[in-house]
Each structure stands twice: as C-alpha cells, then as structure tokens.
C-alpha positions in Angstrom: 28.3 134.9 62.9 27.7 137.7 65.4 30.6 138.1 67.8 29.9 137.9 71.6 31.0 140.6 74.0 33.7 139.2 76.4 32.7 141.7 79.1 29.0 140.7 79.0 29.8 137.0 79.9 30.3 135.3 83.2 33.6 133.6 83.8 32.1 130.1 83.4 30.7 131.1 80.0 34.1 132.2 78.8 35.6 128.9 80.2 33.1 126.8 78.3 33.3 128.6 74.9 36.9 127.8 74.0 36.7 130.6 71.4 39.4 130.2 68.6 39.7 134.0 68.2 39.2 137.3 70.0 39.2 140.8 68.6 40.6 143.8 70.5 39.4 147.3 69.5 42.1 149.8 70.1 41.6 153.6 69.9 42.4 156.9 71.5 40.6 159.4 73.7 41.5 162.5 71.8 40.1 165.7 70.2 38.2 165.1 67.0 37.1 168.6 65.9 34.3 170.5 67.6 31.7 168.1 66.2 32.8 164.5 67.0 33.3 162.8 70.4 36.6 162.1 72.0 35.8 158.4 71.7 35.6 158.6 67.8 38.6 156.3 67.2 37.3 153.7 69.7 33.8 153.7 68.2 35.3 153.2 64.7 37.5 150.3 66.0 34.4 148.7 67.6 32.4 149.0 64.4 35.4 147.4 62.5 35.6 144.6 65.0 31.9 143.7 64.9 31.9 143.8 61.1 34.9 141.5 61.1 33.3 139.1 63.5 30.3 138.7 61.3 32.6 137.6 58.5 34.6 135.0 60.5 33.6 131.4 61.3 33.6 130.3 64.9 32.4 131.6 68.3 34.6 134.7 68.4 34.8 137.1 71.3 34.9 140.9 71.2 37.2 142.2 74.0 36.5 145.4 75.9 38.2 148.2 73.9 41.5 149.9 74.9 40.5 153.5 74.9 43.8 155.1 75.8 46.9 155.2 73.6 49.6 157.6 72.4 47.9 160.7 71.1 50.5 163.3 71.2 49.3 165.2 68.1 46.1 166.1 69.9 47.7 166.7 73.3 47.1 170.5 73.2 43.4 170.0 73.2 41.3 169.5 76.3 39.9 166.0 76.7 42.8 164.3 75.1 44.5 161.6 77.2 47.8 160.4 75.8 49.9 157.4 76.9 53.6 156.8 76.5 54.3 154.4 73.7 56.0 151.9 76.0 52.9 151.9 78.2 50.6 151.1 75.3 53.0 148.3 74.1 53.1 146.8 77.6 49.3 146.8 77.9 48.9 145.0 74.6 51.5 142.4 75.4 49.9 141.7 78.9 46.5 141.3 77.3 47.9 138.8 74.7 49.6 136.9 77.5 46.4 136.6 79.5 44.4 135.5 76.4 47.0 132.8 75.5 46.3 131.1 78.9 42.6 130.9 78.1 42.5 129.0 74.8 42.5 132.0 72.4 44.7 131.1 69.5 44.3 134.2 67.3 44.1 137.8 68.3 42.8 140.4 65.9 43.6 144.1 66.5 41.0 146.5 65.2 42.4 150.0 64.9 41.8 153.3 63.1 43.9 155.6 65.2 46.8 156.7 63.1 49.1 158.6 65.4 52.6 157.4 64.5 53.6 156.7 68.1 50.5 154.7 68.5 51.0 152.6 65.4 54.6 152.0 66.4 53.5 150.8 69.9 51.2 148.2 68.3 53.8 147.0 65.9 56.3 146.6 68.8 53.7 144.6 70.8 53.0 142.3 67.9 56.7 141.6 67.5 57.0 140.7 71.2 53.9 138.5 71.2 55.1 136.7 68.0 58.6 136.2 69.4 57.2 134.7 72.6 55.0 132.4 70.6 52.0 133.2 72.7 49.4 133.2 69.9 48.9 134.4 66.4 48.2 138.1 65.9 46.6 140.0 63.0 47.1 143.7 62.8 46.2 145.3 59.5 47.9 148.7 59.6 45.5 150.9 57.6 48.4 153.3 56.6 50.1 150.5 54.6 49.5 148.4 51.6 47.4 146.4 50.7 44.9 148.0 53.1 45.1 151.8 52.6 44.2 151.8 48.8 40.9 150.1 49.7 39.7 153.0 51.7 38.1 156.3 50.7 39.7 159.1 48.7 39.8 161.4 51.7 41.5 158.7 53.8 44.1 158.2 51.0 44.7 162.0 50.8 45.8 162.1 54.5 43.3 164.9 55.3 41.1 162.5 57.2 41.1 163.3 61.0 37.5 164.1 62.0 36.6 164.8 58.4 34.4 163.0 55.9 35.9 159.6 56.5 35.5 159.5 60.3 32.4 161.6 60.3 30.6 159.2 58.0 31.4 156.2 60.2 30.1 158.1 63.3 26.9 159.1 61.4 26.3 155.4 60.6 27.4 154.1 64.0 26.5 156.7 66.6 24.7 159.7 65.1 23.5 160.7 68.5 27.1 161.7 69.4 27.6 163.8 66.3 27.0 167.6 66.8 25.4 167.8 63.3 24.7 171.5 63.2 28.3 172.2 63.9 29.5 169.5 61.5 27.6 171.0 58.6 28.9 174.5 59.2 32.6 173.5 59.2 34.6 174.6 56.1 36.8 171.9 54.5 40.4 171.7 55.7 42.3 170.1 52.9 45.7 169.9 54.7 47.1 166.4 54.6 47.9 165.4 58.1 49.9 162.4 57.0 52.1 164.7 54.8 52.5 167.1 57.7 53.7 164.2 59.9 56.2 163.2 57.2 57.4 166.8 57.2 58.1 166.7 60.9 55.1 168.5 62.4 54.4 167.2 65.9 50.9 168.7 66.7 47.6 169.3 65.0 48.2 173.0 65.4 51.6 172.8 63.7 50.1 170.6 61.0 47.4 173.2 60.2 44.4 171.9 62.2 43.7 174.6 64.8 40.3 173.0 65.6 41.6 169.4 65.5 40.0 168.4 62.2 41.3 167.7 58.7 39.2 166.9 55.7 35.6 167.8 54.9 33.3 167.1 57.8 30.2 168.6 56.1 30.5 166.1 53.3 30.1 163.1 55.6 27.1 160.8 55.1 25.8 157.7 56.9 25.7 155.8 53.6 29.4 156.3 53.1 29.9 155.3 56.7 28.1 152.0 56.3 30.2 151.2 53.2 33.4 152.1 55.1 32.5 149.9 58.1 32.0 147.0 55.7 35.4 147.6 54.1 37.1 147.9 57.5 35.4 144.6 58.6 36.6 142.8 55.4 40.1 144.1 55.9 40.4 142.8 59.5 38.7 139.5 58.6 41.1 138.9 55.7 44.1 139.7 57.9 42.9 137.3 60.6 42.3 134.5 58.0 45.8 135.0 56.7 47.2 134.9 60.2 
C-alpha cells in the first residue's frame, strides 16, 4: 500500500497510527556533474523508499529524508556539504531512539549514496541500534551482495556517479531538475570510481572525474530509471521483510 509521509501528519495522527515500520531516506548534498541536482542521492533514496512502501504490508510511514552526510569525495566542488562520519552516525542513532519510543518496530534505511565514509557511518549506527535493542533495522548496502548484482551494468562497473544509472532515475523521478541539453552533450567517463576508491584515491578529481561525474550520462533514459526504481524498492522491501 502507499506509504504515508510522516512530516505531512499532525501529531495525533502519528499517535493513532501505531505504524509497524518506518523508512528513512538517507542521501547527500553533493556535486553530481554539471547536469544533475545536488539533491540527486536524496531523490533516489526517496524513490527507493516509496517503491518499497508500496510492496510492504501495513500502514508504514516515510520519514523526512536526511539530506546531509559524509561526502568527502565531492568536497572540492561548490554546493557539496559534507558531515563528519561520527555526526552522521549520531544522527541516525538519535532518530532510531526517538522512533523506538513511538511504536515503530522496524526501521528501513533507503540509501544510494556510496561514499565509503557515509556507508561506514550507517553500518556503525545500525550496530549501535541493534546492540541497544531499540528496534529492528534493515539496511541493504547496495555495494554488497546479494544486492549489487541486481542493479545495472553501469552500477556494477563502478563508473556510476551522475552517469547513466543515476541520470536515468532522475529522468524518471524529477526530469524537471535534469539539465538535459548539458546531459546529452557530455562524453562518457568510463573510469570506475569504486576501483579508484580501492586504489586509495580520496577525491573525484584524483579519481578521474574533474566535472564530478562517472559513467555515461547521455545514455540515461526514463525507462531504465523506472526499472531501476522498481528494483531498488524490491531490494529494500526484501531486506525489511528479512529483518
């Protein structure tokens, strides 16, 4: 069933719902090439969360997204706002603690921001929440099995920041925010960001992305974006059922 927006409700509505689960979209405010908005990761996480909510039973709630996180790789580009990992972890833990007092039994984390410090901050928060026994948490890390192999070839190549993978989701979800004439003019950048990270590169510039994109933005399509959103929703829904 459709998931309700937590922030749209009055407090008495939240009190009366006793929702068994909530989904928190988590993303970054960071550079995504010259053609996609700074909020790209947040918008993808929101699409993932809504798609998961449609696949889950019960009156679930969609939490307001966390739009700031560690984003050190993009820190050299104007518009990027990066948090310290410990700040991001503390935010997630505090949110989980607050939810646990309001009848939420399961928290799903929707995330498509792949900065390694960001991912580590989420994993640390999940460890703390589980250790405290606050509630159950589902966090499908898209960089790991079994989730990563289900996504597109560009995603699996590692050359997927502001490229075809993310551009397709934005064309499906928020085409009004895509600077399409610029997108279609961009040449492919086949450099694998994930491999560059493994090799110790610490910025997009060092990794070979001087304009803050990796992959093939011009190849993005809304049709692929709709398929990707469906897969992302299925991934999160499955992880939440397992939790």
